[in-house]
C-alpha positions in Angstrom: 21.2 14.2 -7.9 18.5 11.6 -7.2 19.5 7.9 -7.0 17.1 7.0 -9.8 18.9 9.4 -12.2 22.1 7.4 -11.7 20.3 4.1 -12.3 18.7 5.5 -15.5 22.1 6.7 -16.7 23.7 3.3 -16.0 20.9 1.4 -17.7 21.2 3.8 -20.7 24.9 3.0 -21.0 24.2 -0.7 -20.8 21.5 -0.5 -23.4 23.7 1.4 -25.8 26.3 -1.3 -25.5 23.7 -4.0 -26.1 22.4 -2.1 -29.2 26.0 -1.7 -30.5 26.9 -5.4 -30.0 23.6 -7.2 -30.7 21.8 -4.9 -33.2 24.8 -3.2 -35.0 26.9 -6.4 -34.9 29.9 -4.8 -33.1 32.5 -6.5 -30.9 33.0 -5.7 -27.3 36.4 -4.9 -25.7 36.1 -6.5 -22.3 39.0 -4.7 -20.7 37.9 -1.2 -21.8 34.3 -2.0 -20.8 35.3 -2.9 -17.3 37.5 0.2 -17.1 34.7 2.5 -18.4 32.0 1.1 -15.9 34.6 1.3 -13.1 35.1 5.0 -13.8 31.3 5.5 -13.9 30.9 3.8 -10.5 33.8 5.9 -9.1 32.1 9.1 -10.3 28.8 8.1 -8.7 30.4 7.3 -5.4 32.3 10.6 -5.3 29.2 12.4 -6.2 27.3 10.8 -3.3 30.2 11.5 -0.9 30.9 15.2 -1.6 28.7 18.0 -0.2 29.9 20.7 -2.6 27.2 21.7 -5.2 29.7 22.7 -7.9 31.7 19.5 -7.6 28.4 17.5 -7.5 27.4 19.2 -10.8 30.9 18.6 -12.4 30.8 14.9 -11.4 27.3 14.6 -12.8 28.2 16.0 -16.2 31.3 13.7 -16.1 29.2 10.6 -15.7 26.8 11.8 -18.5 29.7 12.4 -20.8 31.2 8.9 -19.9 27.8 7.3 -20.7 28.1 8.6 -24.2 31.9 8.3 -24.6 32.3 4.8 -23.2 30.7 3.0 -26.2 32.9 4.8 -28.6 36.0 3.4 -26.8 34.6 -0.1 -25.9 32.8 -1.1 -29.1 34.9 -2.2 -32.1 34.1 -2.8 -35.8 31.5 -0.1 -36.0 32.0 3.5 -37.2 32.2 5.9 -34.2 29.7 8.3 -35.8 27.1 5.5 -36.1 27.6 4.5 -32.4 27.2 8.1 -31.3 24.1 8.6 -33.4 22.5 5.5 -32.0 23.5 6.6 -28.5 22.0 10.1 -28.9 18.8 8.6 -30.4 18.4 6.0 -27.7 19.1 8.5 -24.9 16.6 11.0 -26.4 13.8 8.3 -26.7 14.4 6.9 -23.2 14.7 10.3 -21.6 11.4 11.4 -23.4 9.5 8.3 -22.3 10.8 8.4 -18.7 10.2 12.1 -18.2 6.8 12.0 -19.9 5.5 9.1 -17.7 7.1 10.6 -14.6 5.3 13.9 -15.5 2.0 12.0 -15.5 2.8 10.2 -12.2 3.9 13.6 -10.6 0.4 14.8 -11.3 -0.8 12.4 -8.6 2.2 11.8 -6.3 5.8 12.8 -5.9 7.0 9.7 -4.1 10.6 9.0 -5.1 10.2 5.2 -5.2 7.2 5.5 -7.6 9.2 7.7 -9.9 12.1 5.3 -9.7 9.8 2.4 -10.6 8.6 4.2 -13.7 12.2 4.7 -14.9 13.0 1.1 -14.0 10.0 -0.3 -16.0 10.9 1.8 -19.1 14.5 0.7 -19.0 13.5 -3.0 -18.5 11.2 -2.5 -21.5 14.2 -1.5 -23.6 16.1 -4.5 -22.4 13.1 -6.8 -23.3 12.9 -5.3 -26.8 16.7 -5.7 -27.3 16.5 -9.5 -26.5 13.3 -10.4 -28.3 13.8 -12.5 -31.4 12.3 -10.1 -33.9 13.0 -6.9 -32.0 11.4 -3.6 -33.1 14.8 -2.0 -32.8 16.0 -4.1 -35.7 13.4 -2.4 -37.8 14.6 1.0 -36.6 18.1 0.0 -37.6 16.9 -0.9 -41.1 15.2 2.5 -41.4 18.3 4.4 -40.2 20.5 2.4 -42.6 18.6 3.4 -45.7 17.1 6.8 -45.0 18.9 10.0 -46.0 21.0 12.2 -43.7 18.2 14.8 -43.6 15.7 12.3 -42.3 18.2 11.0 -39.8 18.7 14.6 -38.6 14.9 15.2 -38.5 14.4 12.1 -36.3 17.1 13.1 -33.9 16.0 16.7 -33.6 12.4 15.7 -33.0 13.2 13.2 -30.3 15.5 15.7 -28.5 13.0 18.5 -28.6 10.4 16.2 -27.1 12.9 15.1 -24.4 13.7 18.8 -23.5 10.0 19.6 -23.5 9.1 16.7 -21.2 12.1 17.3 -18.9 11.2 21.0 -18.5 7.5 20.6 -17.7 8.1 17.5 -15.5 10.6 19.6 -13.4 8.8 23.0 -13.1 5.1 22.9 -13.9 4.4 20.1 -11.5 5.1 22.6 -8.7 1.8 24.3 -9.4 -1.2 23.5 -7.2 -2.9 20.2 -8.2 -6.3 20.6 -9.7 -8.3 18.2 -11.8 -8.3 20.3 -15.0 -4.5 20.8 -14.6 -3.9 17.1 -14.1 -6.0 16.1 -17.2 -4.2 18.8 -19.2 -0.8 17.6 -18.1 -1.6 14.0 -18.8 -2.8 14.9 -22.3 0.3 17.0 -22.9 2.6 14.2 -21.9 0.8 11.8 -24.2 1.1 14.3 -27.0 4.8 14.6 -26.4 5.2 10.8 -26.7 3.0 10.5 -29.8 4.2 13.6 -31.7 7.8 13.6 -30.6 8.6 9.9 -30.9 5.8 7.9 -32.7 5.2 10.4 -35.5 8.8 10.7 -36.7 9.2 6.9 -36.7 5.9 6.4 -38.6 6.9 9.1 -41.1 10.4 7.6 -41.7 8.9 4.2 -41.9 6.6 5.4 -44.7 9.5 7.1 -46.5 11.5 4.0 -46.2 8.6 1.9 -47.7 8.2 4.4 -50.6 12.0 4.2 -51.3 11.9 0.5 -51.0 8.9 0.1 -53.4 10.4 2.4 -55.9 13.7 0.4 -55.9 11.7 -2.8 -56.4 9.8 -1.3 -59.3 13.0 -0.2 -60.9 14.4 -3.7 -60.4 11.3 -5.2 -61.9 11.8 -3.0 -65.0 15.4 -4.2 -65.3 14.3 -7.8 -64.9 11.7 -7.5 -67.7 14.4 -5.9 -70.0 16.6 -8.8 -69.1 13.9 -11.3 -70.0 13.5 -9.6 -73.4 17.2 -10.0 -73.9 17.1 -13.7 -73.1 14.1 -14.2 -75.4 16.1 -12.6 -78.2 19.0 -14.8 -77.5 16.7 -17.9 -77.6 15.2 -16.7 -80.9 18.7 -16.1 -82.3 19.6 -19.6 -81.2 16.5 -21.1 -83.0 17.3 -19.1 -86.1 20.9 -20.4 -86.0 19.7 -24.0 -85.8 17.3 -23.4 -88.7 20.2 -22.0 -90.7 22.4 -24.9 -89.8 19.7 -27.3 -90.9 19.5 -25.5 -94.3 23.2 -25.3 -94.6 23.5 -29.1 -94.3 21.5 -29.4 -97.5 23.6 -26.6 -99.2 26.7 -28.4 -98.2 25.8 -31.5 -100.0 24.9 -29.7 -103.2 28.0 -27.5 -103.0 30.3 -30.4 -102.5 28.8 -32.2 -105.5 29.3 -29.2 -107.8 32.9 -28.6 -106.7 34.1 -32.2 -106.6 35.5 -32.2 -110.1 37.4 -28.9 -109.8 38.7 -28.6 -106.2 37.0 -31.1 -103.9 39.6 -30.7 -101.1 39.3 -26.9 -101.1 35.5 -27.0 -101.2 35.3 -29.5 -98.3 37.8 -27.4 -96.4 35.7 -24.3 -96.9 32.6 -26.1 -95.8 34.4 -27.3 -92.6 35.3 -23.8 -91.8 31.8 -22.6 -92.3 30.6 -25.4 -90.0 33.0 -24.3 -87.4 32.1 -20.6 -87.6 28.4 -21.1 -87.1 28.7 -23.6 -84.3 26.9 -22.1 -81.3 28.0 -22.8 -77.8 26.1 -20.0 -76.1 23.3 -22.1 -74.9 25.4 -24.6 -72.8 22.6 -25.8 -70.4 19.6 -28.0 -71.0 17.4 -27.5 -68.0 14.0 -27.9 -69.7 13.2 -24.2 -69.3 14.5 -22.0 -72.2 14.9 -18.8 -70.1 16.8 -20.8 -67.4 19.1 -22.2 -70.2 19.9 -18.7 -71.4 20.3 -17.3 -67.9 22.6 -20.0 -66.7 24.6 -19.8 -69.9 25.2 -16.1 -69.5 26.0 -16.4 -65.8 28.5 -19.2 -66.7 30.4 -16.6 -68.7 30.5 -14.3 -65.7 31.5 -17.3 -63.4 34.4 -18.3 -65.6 35.7 -14.7 -65.6 35.9 -14.9 -61.8 37.5 -18.4 -61.7 34.3 -20.2 -60.9 31.9 -22.5 -62.7 28.2 -23.3 -62.6 26.9 -26.9 -62.6 23.3 -28.0 -63.0 21.5 -31.2 -62.2 17.9 -32.1 -62.7 15.0 -30.6 -64.7 13.0 -27.4 -64.5 9.4 -27.8 -65.8 8.8 -25.6 -68.9 5.4 -24.4 -67.7 4.1 -22.8 -64.5 7.1 -20.5 -63.7 7.0 -17.3 -65.6 10.1 -15.9 -67.4 10.2 -12.8 -65.2 10.0 -14.8 -62.0 12.6 -17.3 -63.3 15.0 -14.4 -63.8 14.2 -12.8 -60.4 14.6 -16.0 -58.4 17.4 -17.9 -60.1 19.2 -14.7 -61.3 19.4 -13.1 -57.9 20.5 -16.3 -56.1 23.2 -16.8 -58.8 24.4 -13.2 -58.5 24.7 -13.6 -54.7 26.5 -16.9 -55.1 29.0 -15.6 -57.7 29.7 -12.5 -55.6 30.6 -14.8 -52.7 32.8 -16.8 -54.9 34.8 -13.7 -56.0 36.2 -13.4 -52.5 37.7 -17.0 -52.6 40.9 -18.1 -54.2 41.2 -21.0 -56.6 38.5 -22.9 -58.4 34.9 -22.5 -57.1 31.7 -24.2 -58.0 28.1 -23.0 -57.7 26.0 -26.1 -57.8 22.3 -25.9 -58.8 19.8 -28.7 -58.7 16.1 -28.7 -59.5 13.3 -31.2 -59.9 9.5 -31.1 -60.1 7.1 -33.4 -58.3 3.2 -33.2 -58.3 3.2 -29.6 -59.6 5.9 -28.4 -57.1 9.3 -27.1 -58.1 12.3 -27.7 -55.8 15.3 -25.5 -56.5 18.6 -25.6 -54.6 21.7 -23.4 -55.0 24.9 -23.9 -53.0 28.1 -22.0 -53.1 31.3 -21.8 -51.0 31.8 -18.7 -48.8 34.9 -17.2 -47.1 33.3 -17.6 -43.7 30.0 -18.6 -42.3 27.3 -16.0 -42.9 25.0 -15.2 -40.0 21.3 -15.1 -40.8 18.5 -13.4 -39.1 14.9 -14.4 -39.8 16.1 -16.4 -42.9 17.9 -13.4 -44.2 21.7 -13.1 -44.4 23.3 -10.1 -42.7 24.8 -8.0 -45.5 28.5 -7.1 -45.4 28.2 -4.4 -48.1 29.0 -0.8 -47.1 26.6 0.8 -49.5 23.4 -0.5 -47.9 21.1 1.9 -49.8 22.1 0.4 -53.2 22.4 -3.2 -52.1 20.3 -5.8 -50.4 17.4 -5.5 -52.9 18.0 -8.9 -54.4 16.6 -11.2 -51.7 13.4 -9.0 -51.1 12.7 -9.4 -54.8 13.2 -13.1 -54.5 10.8 -13.3 -51.6 8.2 -11.2 -53.5 8.4 -13.5 -56.5 8.2 -16.7 -54.3 5.1 -15.4 -52.6 3.3 -15.4 -55.9 3.6 -19.2 -56.0 2.8 -19.8 -52.3 6.4 -20.8 -52.0 9.1 -20.7 -49.3 12.8 -20.1 -49.2 15.2 -21.5 -46.6 18.7 -20.0 -46.3 21.4 -21.6 -44.3 25.2 -21.6 -43.9 27.4 -24.3 -42.4 31.0 -25.4 -42.8 31.5 -22.4 -45.2 28.9 -23.6 -47.6 25.8 -21.3 -48.2 22.6 -23.0 -49.3 19.4 -21.5 -50.7 16.4 -23.9 -51.0 13.3 -22.7 -52.8 10.0 -24.6 -53.0 7.3 -23.3 -55.4 3.7 -24.5 -56.0 3.1 -24.4 -59.8 -0.3 -26.1 -59.7 -2.4 -22.9 -59.8 0.0 -20.9 -62.0 0.3 -23.0 -65.1 1.2 -20.9 -68.0 1.7 -17.8 -66.0 3.9 -15.1 -67.7 
């Protein structure tokens, strides 16, 4: 086998390890990794030393197998099926690109060093993408996490068919006599392999992911609006209760006066019991925003059930921030905070502070966490297994914040997670 094939295979194995550790958040076993790459090197040296074609083929297949199997043994904390799928996908994409571009190059020259340079440049491109801050491979990871098994299979089959097509034609058709029409045809065919076999499936899956994502957001918006209606009913019930209590104070005076001569103690005892029974403690927060009061009071009930409590300091202006957006922003941040508190023993406190200044609202939510949460691009890495049904909260928060030209900053240090939101309410006064 040619030298550049071994180099491509080695770089592929390195890239799979980097994807597994950096993108999939795995952990590398150093000892097993050294052993795996040592076996790979030994296989290559034996292949170069022997003259037997059969043994050469066996050793070649052994090294290919090792390139796929090594990550399964050396990467920890990731499901083996997921590593294998990413390895197959990465190998198919890189093999398609390398063979397609080499097919184009072979239309003009068959110099080995030029073909080697093509493979080297493509592998270096993969390494560059892996180490960029907002790598495109991270978007591919998100797509793969949320799409169905059928779409995953479609993507893998499409890539591998393209790889087989490019490999076959780059190996056999290039032996034909070189003519200008043939060269143009082959270059166009190679470009079609790349666009149809790789780009189209990713574009299709990206669109499918966006449709699924938008549908989930729409469902969530409907749930939030229903929640707002619930809180509005709670607020109205609270107002009705206060009105009744005010009327009852007058009834109490008259009833006490009528009953004083017969059984004053019993009448007064009855009135005290009535007073106690209608005393409402549901609305336990006074933030300045009625929906926020109802939301925090209901979440306090959830918090106490999990051994936590919510504290509030400051003031939320009553105008500018709509009821729906209040539930989306504050509700999701509270849900995430309380979920983190469930994993901790003892008493836990979720601290909320808010204040307004010159038409801006500044909101801060802090909560303890079991361990520091890594963030990427201002978004915490989810630890939930069911990624299709989770992770919709923060995108909804971002969407609501954008309506107020706002920003959100997420950070975690010393096992304390902090979310800070800044909203511009100047141009949204009275929005609902």
